[in-house]
Every structure is written in structure tokens, then in C-alpha cells.
N, C-alpha and C positions, 0 to 999 in steps of 0.2 A: 313307645308302647303301641302295639297293634291291637285294635279292638274291632271285632267283626260280629255280625249277626250269626248265630249258630243254627243248628238244624231244627230248632223249635222257635225261631224268630226272635230270640232275645240277644241283646248285646252281651258279649263276653270278651274277656282279655285273652287273646290268642298267644301273646308272647311279646318279647321285646329284646332290645340289645342296647349297647352303649357305643356311641361313636366318640372316640377320643381325638381331640384336635392335635395338630402339630404343636411343638413347643412355641410358646409366645403368640399363639393364634387363638382367636375366639370362635372362628367358623369351623364347622365340621363337614363342609361340603366334600372336602378331600381328607377324610380322617386318617390319622396316623395308624389307628387300628380300630377294629370293631370287636367287642367282646360280649359274652353272654351276661345276663343279669346276675347269675350266680357268681361268676368270676368278678364282676364289679363289686359285689358285696364283700367278697373275700379280700380284694385288693385295696379298696378305697375306704378309709376310715370315716368319711362323711356319708357313706351310703350304707344303710342298714336294711334288714328285712322289713322293719316298720316303715321306713321311707318308701320302699318298693311297694308295699301294700297301699300306702297313701297315693303313690303314683298310679297304681291300678285303679283305685277308687275314683280319682280325679279324671282319669282317662274315660271310664265308664260314664261318669256324669257329663263330661264334655261331649261324648257321642250322643247321649240323649238330648242334650240342649241344642247341639248343632242340628240334629235331625228335626227337632221340633221347630226350629227357625227356618231351615232350608228345605225341608221335605225329606222324603224317603231316601235312606242310604243303607248300605250293607257293610261297609268297612271304612275305617279311617285310622290314621296314626296320630298320636299326640307326642310332640317332642318337648322334652324337659331339659332344664339345666339345674345344676346344683352349684351354688356359689361357695366361696371359701369358708363361709360361716355355716354351711350346711342348709341354707335356705333354698327351698324349691321354687323354681320359676317355670311357667309354661312359656315355651318359645313360639310354638305354632301347632296347628292341627292341619293334617293333610288328608284330602279326600282320596288320594291315590298313594297308599303306602309304598315305600321303596323296599320291596321284598328281596331285592338283590342283597341288601344289607344282612337280612336273615340268612340268606344262602352262604354268606361269607363265614358264618359260624360253624358250618359243617355239622349241624345238629339235625339229623334226619327226622326225628320225632317232631321238633319244632317246625321244620320246613313243611312236613306233611300237614300239620295242623293249619298252618298259615295258608297253604294252597288248597286244601280240601274244604275248609269252612265255607268259602263262597259257593262251592258246589252243593254242600249240604243245605245252605240257606236257599239256594235257587230251587232245589228239590222241594224244600218246605213251601216255598212260594207257589210252586206248581201243584201243590196239594198232596205231595207224597208224604209217606211216613218215614221217619228217620231210622235208618238202619246203617250204622257206620260201615259194616262190612261191604255194603254195596258200592262204596266209594274207594275201596282199596284194591 
């Protein structure tokens, strides 16, 4: 899940994806495939809309806590795993999200949001007012 500061300086979930490992592998560094969150919900009986909402909430809480401990940040990603019993696990948090994974989804709206949010946040930091049309 990618969380970024938005055009008003607040943490917000920008989007996410699921990296699915090769058969009999636990690592997703070289994923078998990358799919959207919506497709994951439709295909995986362990992942529900409620679980995705929980993931989003934990991602936001993680961003707030990491920033509080490490200092100012503008974006990060939180990687999760779901075990065979449906239990959620945080794997890691990354200060530099792999946006290339989002690109693999071929979702123009999601890609635009992921790439534009840092610009909107920078504009906010510079004292500008948020006008989404200025960034498109």
C-alpha cells in the first residue's frame, strides 16, 4: 500500500497492488504477477474489502508513527502478507516505494495519483494552494 502526503499536507492512501510469488516461493522480489487490489479481492477468498480497509488504516498509522520517530517524510509504502488462515502480517515499510509495480497495472488513474501526489505536496510545502488542474 502506498501512502503519501496530499495537497493539504495530510497522509492519505494513494493506492496499492499485490505482488504474487512464484509457486513454492515466499519472496516476491521477482513476482509471478502484479495485480490490482480490486482483482485481489475478487480472486482470493482470504482477502476481503474489510481486510483491505484494515490494511489502509494500518498503513496510515504506520506512516504517522514512522514520521514521528524519523522526522519529516512525504511518502512510503507498507508491505503486507496474508497467511493461509487469513491473518495479516506487516512485512516492511519502505521510504522509497516501488512505483514501477504500480506501472505494471496499466491503471492510468492510479499511476497519475501516485506520481502527482508528491508534486501536490511539494506545492503545499511551498505555500501554494491546491488546485488539482494545475498538475495535469
